[in-house]
N, C-alpha and C positions, 0 to 999 in steps of 0.2 A: 138604046140603039140596037141591041141584039134581041130584044124581046120580040117574039113573034117570028123570028127568023128560023127556018127549018134546021139550019146548021146548029143553032144554039141547042135545040132539043137533042140533036144527034150527039153533040159534044157532051152535053149533060148526061145522056145515056151511056156514052163511052166511059166517062169519068166514074159513074156509078158502077158500071160493070168492072172497071179496073180496081176500084176500091174493094168490091165484093171478092173478086178473083184473088187479089193480094191477101186479103184477110183470110179467106178460106185456105189458100195455099200455106200461109204462115201457120194457121191452126193445124193443118194436116201434117206439116213438117214437125211441129212441136209434138203433136200426138204420136207421130211415127217414131220420133227420137225417144220419147218417154216410154213407148211400148217396147222399143228395142232395148232400152236400159232395163226395163222390168223383165223382159224375156231373158236377158243376159243374167240378171240376178237369179231368176227362177231356174235357169239352166244350171248355173253354178251350184245352187242349193240342191237341185235334183242330182247333179253329179256327185256332190259331197255325200248325199244321203244314200246313193246307190253304189258308192265306191266299195269294192270288196274289202273286207277286213281279213287280213292274213293272220292265221293262227298257226304257230309252229308246233312241232311235235313236243318240243320242250315245254311250251305253254300248256299242252294237254297233260303232261306228266306233272307239272307244277300244280295245276288245278286239281288233279286227282290226289296229290299229296295233301293239299289244303283241305279238301273235302273229307279226307280220312284221318286228319290230324297227324300226318307223317311229316317229319322234318325233311325238306328237300333243299340242298344247298351245295355249291361247288366244294370240292375237297380243298381244304386249305393248302396254300403253297402253289397254286396254279399247276397242279399235277395233271398229266395228260397220258393217254394211251393211244399210240398211233396217230397222234395229232388231235385226238378228240378229248374234250374236257371231261374230267371225271367228276361225278356228283355223289354225294351221300343221299340215299333215299332210305330214311330210317336207318336200319342196321346194315343195309346193302350198299355196296359201292357199285355204281353203274356208269355207263357211257351210252350216248345216243348216236346212232348212225343211220341216216336215211329212213327214219320212221321205225327203227327197231331199237329195243332196249337190250343192252348186253350187261350181264352180271357175271362175276367170277364164281364158278362152281368147280370144285375139285381142281383148282389151279388153272382153269381154262375159262376164257371169256365165252359165254354161251348166251344166245338170244333167249329171251323169256317173254311170256305173255304179260299183259297188265295185271291179270288176276294173280299170276304167280309172283309178280313183282310185289304186289300188296302183301302176300303171305311172307315173302322173304324180308320185308321191311321190319317185321316184328322181331 
């Protein structure tokens, strides 16, 4: 009945176009969603890799002690000076304040360089 009718070929063409359109749209959405997930994972990984690592001054002193075989540990009994924790650095008792090492010299807390601190540790 519909064979040879111009409307049949138009309907067939429309159905073919609709199937292709729906298939390509679904593929594009799927591809876009998986690309977005991949980008999110990649961004998270890049953020984790580029996140700055914070190193405290105490970490620097601890590493220096380790590299030189010097015992570095908190003074037993939670002792403090002006609210700052006291540490044993070898033979020296020290405290750290804003990137400066203080050690007792002649009864007074005095700032010292890291080289001097190594000498005082012996």
